[in-house]
LOSEDO-8232 format. One line per 2 residues: for each residue x, y, z of C-alpha. Coordinates in Angstrom, 1 decimal. Each point is the difference from the previous one (the first is absolute). Example, Ala and Ser with C-alpha at 12.3 -4.5 7.8 and 13.67 -1.06 7.14 Angstrom:
2
12.3/-4.5/7.8 | 1.4/3.4/-0.7
This chain:
711
0.0/0.0/0.0 | 1.2/3.5/-0.8
-1.7/2.5/2.1 | -1.1/3.3/-1.6
2.8/2.4/0.4 | -2.2/2.9/0.6
-1.2/-1.6/3.3 | 3.3/-1.6/1.0
2.6/2.6/-0.6 | -1.5/3.5/0.4
2.8/1.2/2.3 | 2.7/-0.9/-2.5
-2.0/1.7/-2.8 | -0.1/3.2/2.1
3.7/0.0/0.9 | 1.1/-0.6/-3.5
-2.3/2.7/-1.3 | -1.6/-2.4/-2.5
-3.3/0.8/-1.5 | -2.4/-2.8/1.0
-3.4/-0.2/-1.6 | -2.4/-1.3/2.7
-1.9/-3.0/-1.3 | -3.6/1.0/0.8
-2.2/-2.4/2.1 | -3.5/-0.4/-1.1
-1.0/2.5/2.6 | 2.4/2.5/-1.6
-1.8/-0.7/-3.2 | -3.1/1.5/1.4
-2.5/-2.5/1.5 | -3.0/1.8/1.3
-0.3/-1.2/3.6 | -3.5/1.4/0.5
-2.5/-2.6/1.3 | -3.2/0.5/-1.9
-2.5/-1.0/2.7 | 0.1/-1.0/3.7
-2.1/-3.1/-0.3 | 1.5/-2.3/-2.6
-0.9/-3.6/0.4 | 2.4/-2.0/2.1
1.6/-3.1/-1.6 | 2.8/-2.0/1.6
1.9/-2.5/-2.2 | 2.3/-2.5/1.7
2.5/-1.7/-2.4 | 1.4/-3.3/1.3
2.6/-1.0/-2.4 | -0.2/-3.7/-1.0
-3.1/-1.0/1.9 | -1.7/-2.9/-1.7
-3.8/-0.6/0.0 | 0.2/-3.7/0.4
2.6/0.1/2.8 | -2.0/2.7/1.8
-3.2/-2.1/-0.1 | 1.9/-3.1/1.2
1.5/2.0/2.9 | -3.4/1.2/1.1
-1.3/-3.5/0.0 | 3.0/-1.5/1.8
0.4/2.8/2.6 | -3.3/1.7/0.5
0.8/1.4/3.4 | 3.1/1.8/-1.4
-1.7/1.2/-3.2 | -3.1/1.6/1.4
0.4/3.3/-1.7 | 0.7/-1.5/-3.4
-2.9/-2.4/0.6 | -2.4/2.8/0.9
0.8/1.9/-3.2 | -0.2/-3.2/-2.0
-3.4/-0.8/1.5 | -1.3/3.4/-0.9
1.1/0.3/-3.6 | 2.1/-3.0/-0.9
3.6/-0.7/-1.2 | 0.4/0.8/-3.6
2.8/-0.6/-2.5 | 1.6/3.1/-1.5
1.6/-0.4/-3.4 | 3.8/0.7/0.1
2.3/1.5/-2.7 | 1.7/-1.9/-2.8
2.6/-0.8/1.2 | -1.1/-0.2/3.6
3.1/1.7/1.5 | -0.3/2.7/2.7
1.4/3.0/-1.8 | -2.2/-0.9/-3.1
-3.1/-0.7/2.0 | 0.2/3.1/2.2
0.7/2.1/-3.0 | -3.2/-1.3/-1.6
-1.8/1.0/3.2 | 1.8/3.4/0.3
-0.8/1.0/-3.6 | -3.1/-2.0/-0.9
1.9/-1.1/-3.1 | 1.5/-3.2/-1.3
3.8/-0.2/-0.4 | -0.2/1.1/-3.6
-1.2/3.4/1.4 | 2.2/0.4/3.1
3.2/-1.8/-1.3 | 0.9/-2.2/3.0
0.3/-3.6/-1.2 | 2.0/-1.8/2.6
2.3/0.5/3.0 | 2.8/0.0/-2.6
0.2/1.7/-3.4 | 2.9/-0.2/-2.5
2.4/2.3/-1.6 | -0.5/0.0/-3.8
3.7/0.2/-0.6 | 1.5/-2.4/2.4
-3.2/-2.1/0.5 | 0.9/0.0/3.8
-2.2/0.8/2.9 | -1.4/3.4/0.9
-2.4/1.0/2.8 | -3.6/0.2/-1.2
-1.6/2.8/2.0 | 2.7/2.7/-0.1
2.4/1.3/-2.6 | 3.1/2.3/0.4
1.1/2.9/-2.0 | 3.5/-0.1/-1.4
2.6/1.2/2.5 | 2.7/2.4/-0.9
3.2/0.5/2.1 | 3.2/2.0/-0.2
3.2/-1.9/0.8 | 2.2/1.7/2.5
3.1/-1.3/1.7 | 0.9/-3.6/1.0
-3.3/-2.0/0.1 | -2.2/3.0/0.8
-2.7/1.4/-2.3 | -2.6/2.8/0.1
-3.6/-0.9/-0.7 | -1.5/2.6/-2.3
-3.5/-1.0/-1.0 | -2.1/-2.9/-0.8
-0.2/-3.3/1.7 | -3.4/0.7/1.5
-2.6/-2.7/0.7 | -3.3/0.3/-1.8
-3.2/-2.0/-0.1 | -0.3/-2.4/-2.9
-3.8/-0.2/0.3 | -2.3/1.7/-2.5
-3.5/1.2/0.8 | -1.8/1.9/2.7
-0.2/-1.4/3.5 | -3.5/-0.4/1.5
0.9/2.3/2.8 | 1.4/2.5/-2.5
-3.4/0.1/-1.8 | -1.8/0.3/3.4
2.3/2.9/0.9 | -0.8/1.9/-3.2
-3.7/-0.3/0.9 | 0.7/1.3/3.6
-0.4/-3.4/1.6 | 2.4/-0.8/2.9
1.8/-3.3/0.0 | 2.6/-1.5/2.4
2.1/-2.6/-1.8 | 2.2/-2.1/2.4
2.9/-2.0/-1.5 | -1.7/-1.2/-3.2
2.6/-1.9/-2.1 | 1.6/1.6/-3.0
-0.4/3.5/1.4 | 3.6/1.2/-0.1
0.7/2.8/-0.7 | -3.0/0.9/2.0
-3.1/1.3/-1.8 | -1.7/2.8/1.8
-3.6/-0.3/1.2 | -2.4/2.5/1.6
0.9/-1.5/3.3 | 3.0/-2.2/1.1
1.9/-2.3/-2.3 | 2.8/-2.4/1.0
2.1/-2.2/-2.2 | 0.0/-3.8/0.4
1.3/-3.1/-1.9 | 2.7/0.9/-2.5
1.3/2.9/2.1 | 3.8/-0.4/0.1
2.1/-0.3/3.1 | 2.7/2.6/0.5
2.8/-2.5/-0.8 | -1.4/-1.6/-3.1
-3.2/-0.5/-2.0 | -1.3/-3.0/2.0
2.3/0.4/3.1 | 3.0/-2.0/1.1
0.1/-1.6/3.4 | 3.3/-0.5/1.8
1.2/-3.0/2.0 | 2.8/0.6/2.5
1.7/-3.2/1.2 | 3.2/-1.3/1.5
-0.4/-3.1/-2.1 | -0.9/0.9/-3.6
-1.4/-2.9/-2.0 | 2.2/-1.4/-2.8
-2.9/-1.4/-2.0 | -3.0/2.2/0.2
-2.8/1.6/-2.0 | 1.1/3.3/1.5
1.9/2.2/-2.4 | 3.2/1.2/1.5
-1.0/3.6/0.1 | -2.7/-0.9/2.5
2.4/-1.8/2.4 | 2.4/1.9/2.3
2.6/-2.2/1.7 | 0.6/1.6/3.4
2.5/-0.6/2.8 | -0.5/0.3/3.7
3.1/1.5/1.7 | -0.2/0.7/3.8
-3.8/-0.1/-0.2 | -0.3/2.5/-2.9
-0.8/-0.4/-3.7 | 1.5/3.1/-1.7
0.3/-1.1/-3.6 | -3.7/0.1/-0.9
-1.9/2.6/-2.0 | -3.5/0.8/-1.4
-0.1/0.5/-3.7 | -2.3/2.8/-1.2
-0.8/1.5/-3.3 | 2.4/0.0/-3.0
2.3/3.0/0.0 | -1.0/2.0/-3.1
3.2/2.0/0.4 | 2.2/-3.0/-0.5
0.7/-1.6/-3.4 | -1.4/-3.5/-0.8
1.9/-3.0/1.3 | 1.5/-2.0/-2.9
-1.3/-3.3/1.4 | -3.5/0.9/1.3
-0.7/2.8/-2.5 | -1.4/1.9/2.9
1.4/2.8/2.1 | 1.2/-1.1/3.5
-2.4/0.3/2.8 | 0.1/2.7/2.6
0.8/-1.7/3.3 | -0.4/0.7/3.7
2.2/-1.8/2.6 | -1.8/-2.6/2.3
1.5/-0.9/3.3 | -1.3/-2.9/2.0
0.8/-0.7/3.7 | -0.3/-3.7/0.7
-0.8/-1.0/3.6 | 0.4/-3.8/0.0
-0.5/-0.2/3.8 | -3.5/1.5/-0.2
-0.7/-1.4/-3.5 | -0.7/3.4/-1.5
1.4/2.6/-2.4 | -0.1/3.8/-0.2
-0.2/1.2/-3.6 | 1.3/3.6/-0.6
-1.0/1.7/-3.3 | 0.6/3.7/-0.6
0.1/0.9/3.6 | -3.1/-2.1/1.0
0.2/-3.2/2.1 | -2.5/-2.9/0.2
0.4/-3.0/2.3 | -1.1/-3.4/-1.3
-0.2/-3.5/1.3 | -0.2/-3.0/-2.3
-3.4/-0.2/-1.7 | -0.7/3.7/0.4
-0.8/2.6/-2.6 | 1.0/3.6/0.3
-2.1/3.0/-0.8 | 1.0/2.0/-3.1
3.4/1.7/0.5 | 0.7/3.2/-2.1
3.3/0.6/-1.7 | 1.4/2.8/-2.1
1.8/-0.9/-3.2 | 2.5/2.7/-1.2
1.0/-0.1/-3.6 | 2.3/3.0/0.4
2.0/1.6/2.8 | -1.5/2.7/2.1
-3.5/-1.5/-0.2 | -0.5/1.5/-3.4
-2.0/-2.9/-1.4 | -1.6/-1.8/2.9
-3.0/-2.4/-0.1 | -1.5/-1.8/3.0
-1.1/-3.6/0.0 | -1.4/-2.4/2.6
1.0/-3.6/0.8 | -1.1/-2.6/2.5
2.1/-2.9/1.4 | -0.8/-3.5/1.1
2.5/-1.8/2.3 | 0.1/-3.7/-0.5
2.9/-1.1/2.1 | 2.9/1.4/2.1
1.8/-3.3/0.5 | 1.5/-2.3/-1.2
-0.2/2.1/-3.1 | -1.2/3.6/-0.3
-2.9/0.2/-2.5 | -2.1/3.1/-0.7
-2.4/1.1/-2.8 | -0.5/3.5/-1.1
-2.9/1.1/-2.2 | 0.4/1.8/-3.2
0.6/3.7/0.6 | -3.4/1.6/-0.4
-0.8/3.6/-1.1 | -0.5/1.9/3.3
-3.7/1.2/0.0 | 1.0/2.8/2.4
2.5/1.4/-2.5 | -0.6/-1.8/-3.3
2.7/0.1/-2.6 | -2.8/-0.4/-2.6
-3.6/0.7/0.8 | -2.0/-3.0/1.3
-3.2/1.9/0.6 | -2.1/2.9/-1.3
0.0/2.5/1.6 | 3.7/-0.6/0.3
0.0/0.8/3.8 | -2.8/-2.6/0.7
2.6/-2.8/0.4 | 1.7/2.0/2.7
-3.3/0.6/1.8 | -0.8/-3.8/-0.2
3.5/-0.8/1.3 | -0.3/2.2/3.0
0.1/-1.7/3.4 | -3.3/-1.3/1.3
-2.6/1.2/0.7 | 0.4/2.7/-2.7
1.3/-2.6/-2.5 | 1.1/-3.7/0.0
3.7/0.5/0.0 | 2.5/-0.9/-2.7
-1.3/-2.6/-2.5 | 1.0/-2.1/-3.0
0.0/2.1/-3.1 | 1.5/-2.7/-2.1
-2.6/-1.4/-2.4 | 0.3/-3.6/0.9
0.7/0.2/3.7 | -0.3/-3.7/0.8
3.5/-1.1/-0.7 | -0.5/-2.9/-2.3
3.5/0.3/-1.2 | 1.4/-0.8/3.4
-2.1/-3.1/0.3 | 1.0/-1.1/-3.5
3.6/0.4/0.9 | -0.6/-1.9/3.3
1.3/2.9/2.0 | -3.4/0.0/1.8
-1.6/-3.2/0.9 | -3.8/-0.4/-0.8
-1.0/0.8/3.6 | 2.3/3.1/0.0
-1.4/1.1/-3.3 | -3.5/-0.3/1.3
1.0/2.0/3.1 | 1.3/2.7/-2.3
-3.1/-0.1/-2.1 | -2.0/0.4/3.2
1.8/3.2/0.7 | -1.1/1.2/-3.4
-3.6/-1.1/0.6 | -0.1/1.6/3.4
1.4/3.2/-1.5 | -2.7/-0.1/-2.7
-2.7/-0.4/2.7 | 1.3/3.1/1.9
0.1/1.8/-3.3 | -3.6/-1.0/-0.7
-1.1/1.4/3.3 | 1.7/3.3/-0.8
-1.6/0.0/-3.5 | -3.5/-0.7/1.5
0.5/2.8/2.6 | 0.8/2.4/-2.8
-2.8/-1.2/-2.2 | -2.7/-0.1/2.7
0.9/3.5/1.2 | -0.4/1.5/-3.5
-3.3/1.7/-0.5 | 0.2/-0.3/-3.8
-0.4/-3.8/-0.3 | 1.5/-1.5/-3.2
2.1/-3.1/-0.6 | 2.5/-1.9/2.1
2.1/-2.7/-1.5 | 2.3/-2.0/2.2
2.4/-2.9/-0.9 | 1.2/-3.1/1.8
3.0/-2.0/-1.4 | 0.8/-2.9/2.3
-2.5/-2.6/-1.3 | 1.6/0.2/-3.4
3.7/0.0/0.9 | -0.3/-2.6/2.8
-2.1/-2.3/-2.2 | 2.8/0.2/-2.6
2.6/-1.2/2.5 | -1.9/-2.2/2.4
-2.5/-1.8/-2.3 | 2.2/-3.2/-0.1
-0.5/-0.6/3.7 | -3.8/-0.2/-0.5
0.3/-2.1/-3.1 | 0.9/-3.7/0.5
0.3/-0.5/-3.8 | 2.6/2.7/-0.4
3.4/-1.5/-0.7 | 1.6/2.3/2.5
-2.5/-0.8/2.8 | 1.7/-0.8/3.3
-2.3/-2.2/2.1 | 2.1/0.3/3.1
0.0/3.8/-0.1 | -3.6/0.2/-1.1
-1.0/-1.8/3.2 | 1.9/2.3/2.3
-1.8/2.5/2.3 | -0.6/3.4/-1.5
-2.1/1.5/2.8 | 2.6/2.5/0.9
-0.6/1.7/-3.3 | -3.6/-0.8/-0.6
-1.2/0.7/3.5 | -2.3/-3.0/-0.4
0.6/-2.9/2.4 | 0.6/-3.3/-1.8
0.9/1.5/-3.3 | 2.8/-1.5/-2.1
1.9/1.3/-3.0 | -2.2/-2.2/-2.2
-2.8/2.5/0.8 | 1.9/3.1/-1.1
-2.2/0.9/-2.9 | -3.1/-0.3/2.0
1.6/1.9/2.9 | 0.9/2.9/-2.4
-3.7/0.3/-0.8 | -0.9/-0.2/3.7
2.4/2.8/0.8 | -2.0/2.3/-2.4
-3.3/-0.7/1.7 | 0.5/2.4/3.0
1.0/2.7/-2.6 | -3.4/-0.3/-1.6
-1.6/0.2/3.5 | 1.8/3.2/0.9
-1.1/1.6/-3.4 | -3.7/-1.0/0.8
0.3/1.7/3.4 | 1.2/3.2/-1.5
-2.4/0.4/-2.8 | -3.7/0.9/0.0
-2.7/-1.8/-1.9 | -0.1/2.6/-2.7
3.6/-0.8/-1.0 | 0.5/-2.4/-2.9
2.7/-2.6/0.8 | 1.7/-1.9/-2.8
2.6/-2.8/0.6 | 1.9/-1.0/-3.1
3.2/-1.7/-1.1 | 2.0/0.2/-3.2
0.2/-3.7/-0.5 | -0.2/-3.3/1.8
2.6/-2.8/0.6 | 0.9/-3.5/-1.2
2.8/-2.5/0.6 | 3.3/0.4/-1.8
1.6/-3.5/0.0 | 1.8/-0.2/-3.3
2.3/2.6/-1.7 | -0.1/0.5/-3.8
2.8/1.9/-1.6 | -1.3/1.7/-3.1
3.3/1.0/-1.5 | 1.3/-3.5/0.4
-3.0/-1.4/-1.8 | 0.5/2.6/-2.8
3.7/-1.1/-0.2 | -0.8/-3.7/-0.2
-2.7/0.6/-2.7 | 2.2/2.1/-2.2
-1.6/3.4/0.5 | 2.9/1.4/2.0
3.6/-0.7/-1.1 | 3.2/0.5/1.9
3.1/1.7/-1.5 | 2.6/-2.2/-1.6
2.2/-1.4/2.8 | -2.5/0.8/2.8
-0.8/-3.1/2.0 | -3.4/-0.9/1.5
-0.2/0.5/3.7 | 1.1/-3.0/2.0
-1.8/-1.4/3.1 | 0.7/2.1/3.1
1.6/-3.0/1.6 | 2.6/-0.2/-2.8
3.4/1.6/1.2 | 0.2/1.7/-3.5
-3.4/1.6/0.4 | -0.5/3.6/-1.1
-3.1/1.9/-0.6 | -1.1/0.7/-3.6
-2.1/3.0/-0.8 | -1.4/1.7/-3.1
3.2/1.8/-0.6 | 1.3/-3.4/-1.3
-2.7/-0.1/-2.6 | 0.7/0.3/-3.8
-2.7/2.6/-0.9 | 0.6/-0.5/-3.7
-1.5/-3.5/0.3 | -2.4/0.4/3.0
-3.7/0.4/-0.7 | -1.5/0.2/3.5
1.1/0.5/3.6 | -1.5/0.3/3.5
0.2/2.8/2.5 | -2.1/0.5/3.1
-2.1/-2.5/1.7 | -2.5/-0.5/-2.8
1.4/1.9/-3.0 | 1.0/-1.5/-3.3
1.4/2.3/-2.7 | 0.8/-0.4/-3.7
3.4/1.2/-1.1 | -1.9/2.4/-2.3
1.7/1.9/-2.8 | -0.4/3.8/0.5
-0.8/-0.3/3.7 | 2.9/-2.0/1.6
3.0/2.1/-0.5 | 3.8/-0.4/-0.5
2.2/0.7/2.9 | 2.7/2.5/-1.1
2.3/-1.1/2.8 | 0.5/-3.6/-1.4
1.6/-1.2/-3.2 | -2.9/-2.2/-1.0
-3.1/1.2/-1.8 | -2.9/-0.6/2.3
-2.8/1.5/-2.1 | -3.2/-2.0/0.1
-0.6/-2.5/-2.9 | -3.7/-1.0/0.1
-2.0/2.1/-2.5 | -3.2/1.5/1.1
-3.2/-1.2/-1.7 | -0.4/-3.5/-1.3
3.3/-1.4/1.3 | -0.5/1.3/3.5
-3.7/-1.1/0.0 | 1.0/-3.6/-1.1
2.7/-0.2/2.6 | -2.3/1.2/2.8
-2.6/-2.6/-0.9 | 2.7/-2.7/-0.1
1.3/1.0/3.4 | -3.4/0.2/1.5
-1.0/-3.5/-1.2 | 3.3/-1.6/1.1
0.0/1.6/3.5 | -3.6/-0.9/0.7
0.8/-3.6/-0.9 | 2.8/-0.4/2.5
-0.5/-3.0/2.3 | 2.0/-0.5/3.2
1.8/-3.4/-0.4 | 0.0/-0.4/3.8
-3.8/-0.3/0.4 | -1.7/0.9/-3.3
-1.0/3.4/1.2 | -0.8/2.8/-2.5
2.6/2.7/0.6 | -1.4/2.9/-2.0
-3.7/0.5/0.3 | -0.2/2.7/-2.7
2.1/2.4/-2.0 | -1.5/3.4/-0.8
1.2/2.2/-2.9 | 0.3/3.5/1.2
-1.7/1.4/-3.1 | -3.0/-2.2/0.9
-0.5/0.9/3.6 | 1.3/3.6/0.4
-1.3/3.4/-1.2 | 1.5/3.4/0.4
3.0/2.2/-0.9 | 2.6/-2.3/1.7
-0.8/-3.3/-1.7 | 3.3/0.3/-2.0
1.9/-0.3/3.3 | -1.6/-3.3/0.9
1.5/-3.5/-0.2 | -1.1/-1.7/-3.2
-1.3/-2.9/2.0 | -1.2/-0.1/3.6
0.7/-3.5/1.3 | -2.8/-1.1/2.3
1.3/-2.9/2.1 | -2.2/-2.6/1.6
-0.3/-0.5/3.7 | 3.2/-1.7/1.4
2.2/1.7/-2.7 | 1.8/3.3/-0.6
3.0/1.4/-1.9 | 3.1/-0.4/2.1
1.6/2.9/1.8 | 3.1/-0.6/-2.1
-1.8/0.2/-3.4 | -2.0/3.0/1.1
3.1/2.2/0.1 | 1.5/-1.3/-3.3
1.9/-3.1/1.2 | 0.0/-3.3/-1.9
0.2/-2.8/2.6 | 0.9/-3.5/-0.9
-3.4/-1.6/0.5 | -3.4/0.9/-1.5
-2.0/-1.5/2.8 | 1.1/-0.7/3.6
-1.4/-0.3/3.5 | -0.4/3.3/1.7
2.6/-0.4/2.8 | 2.1/2.4/2.0
-1.0/3.4/1.3 | -2.1/1.3/-2.9
-3.7/0.8/0.0 | -1.9/-3.2/0.6
-3.5/1.4/-0.2 | -0.8/2.3/-3.0
-2.5/1.9/-2.1 | 2.3/0.4/-3.1
-2.4/-2.2/-2.0 | -3.0/0.2/-2.3
-2.5/2.5/1.4 | -2.8/-2.5/0.5
2.1/-2.0/2.4 | 0.5/2.8/2.5
-3.1/2.2/0.2 | -0.1/2.6/2.7
-2.7/0.7/2.6 | -2.8/2.5/0.2
-2.1/0.6/3.1 | -2.2/2.9/1.1
-2.6/1.1/2.5 | -2.1/0.9/-3.1
-1.5/-2.4/-2.5 | 2.3/-1.0/-2.9
-1.6/0.1/-3.4 | -0.4/-3.3/-1.8
2.5/-1.0/-2.6 | 3.8/-0.1/-0.4
2.0/2.9/1.2 | 3.7/1.0/-0.4
2.4/2.5/1.5 | -0.7/2.6/-2.6
-3.8/-0.2/0.7 | 0.6/0.8/3.7
1.9/3.1/-1.1 | -2.9/1.3/-2.1
-2.4/-0.9/2.9 | 1.9/2.2/2.4
0.0/2.9/-2.4 | -3.7/-0.3/-0.8
-0.8/0.0/3.8 | 1.2/3.6/0.0
-1.5/0.9/-3.4 | 3.4/0.1/-1.7
0.1/-1.0/-3.6 | 2.5/-2.8/-0.8
3.2/1.2/-1.8 | 1.2/-1.0/-3.4
0.5/-3.7/-0.5 | -2.1/-0.9/3.0
-2.6/-2.5/-1.1 | -1.2/-1.5/3.3
-3.5/-0.3/1.4 | -1.5/0.6/3.5
0.5/-2.8/2.5 | -1.6/0.9/3.3
-3.6/0.9/0.3
């Protein structure tokens, strides 16, 4: 992540006498903040990412005493399926809901897009302007302009349309809302908000015994030494230093660091962690509160930014082991705005009772990466996820206080993340058929986390739903009978037991060709193993490639470009028109016919051609085929970022997602519940957007083709 220089380096700009053109926020652009009436209808929408209608119904039936609030709402108006996006990925689905448009209109097609020149991965929800620097002495450089982060989404937001009509709306942490879109109320960024240290955030593991064979990349491990009870060779890595030239190996500027000193008290089995003048004392198994730290890119505090980090102490002896979260943007002094108005994040982060204290601003706060790397154990991960859930609950109380006190009414949207991310990582413990299911662990007591006597880790998915029931209860307590309540999710969930690697299938079927002399990837157990990516592909012979979790692209002439930095000609070779159409039909037929030799399962449920399912001005940016996997299957993590693994199909083992929704839409429908009757028929995310607008008499925007949902 490259932070906008106009927010990060104003002091330097002033000192050097540079002329800096302020990038206007949408408020600077002139949003009229006049509320048109004091008595707008009150509508509260609770978005529960990943909640599945079948699992919800099952949990109500199995645990009625702990699902009373969901059961009451279900008895009144039922549990309905809500059609998800195609593909059913969170940034895509939430963008459908935000804009009321399909991906062809808003332009978000996956978690991962691709670079037309290199064919390698790009973020989907944001784009950066070209950065310009002036080289100085040694390895120093002067950032001049560019490098700003912009939204990649096209189309009006529903709260933006409401604001233009004078309707207030508070929008809390809806995904794909970074940079933050202003509302006539409060707006906070959510999923896809970067950490301060990187786009998705990098945890750090401090240990006196670093693993020699680990999933943890070396930049996330710090080998530390205890001398006379003190660890003095540790540090916290913050944002990239934009004043330093790129490192030749990483192609990134070095990180700005802050020294970390740890006092180890073996006699009392404790440690005191000192960061930037602040000290927290931890015993094994304890989490710290957030600790702020100032990262200085230049001497004399000319370019300071503040981040926050929290620590978890696993052990003091016989080995010292401590986890540190990614460095989050400090909501009290954000290096890039995480709310609109910009000072709303600081008000929220104020100490209780005025606010809730420092909070995760990182878009995916539940640290799935640390569990994947086995730095956190499953129980430790669930404890960390519980911190996020508890924080969200406090934030909801704050949001409801603000909303109920307003005299103008209007809309409140609030988002919960933990069901989705915890189901991704913990599904296998509830699924006896999953190849990575551990019967011994699944039978172990989980009541410390679940707060439900007798629970085991096999119950995790159900317990995640039960943890949401009190949230629904507290919402009911705060709202009057005139308020419309809507519960919705962006998609449901299904098992992910077998990995399919699309690029490997394309290679083995002749659609993707490696360069002369480039060897196929060997099994990871082979001593000669090395990873093979799309940069090893001969683009003069390749007709198709995969990028993203569900995207398949043709190597299309006139669209896929030559990279001027390489000696080869990488221009696309497939001609538009009849040749491309025939190739797409051939790929669709073959992919839909794939049968898993292990059990005869159908791997791909359907392949959709972009030109057949999308409409709007951004259709040209879409994958040519959206691969809709069947339940149990998904594109491997490796293939999703342009790697070409050795196997087409393999058991889903290791620390990756083991429950998923990156499948065909009909496999993972979302939920829709309300305290008002739901109209008969099938409804999708875009319909709910139009419904919200029409409740306030606001005409749907261009490209919105939905229909009313709630009576």
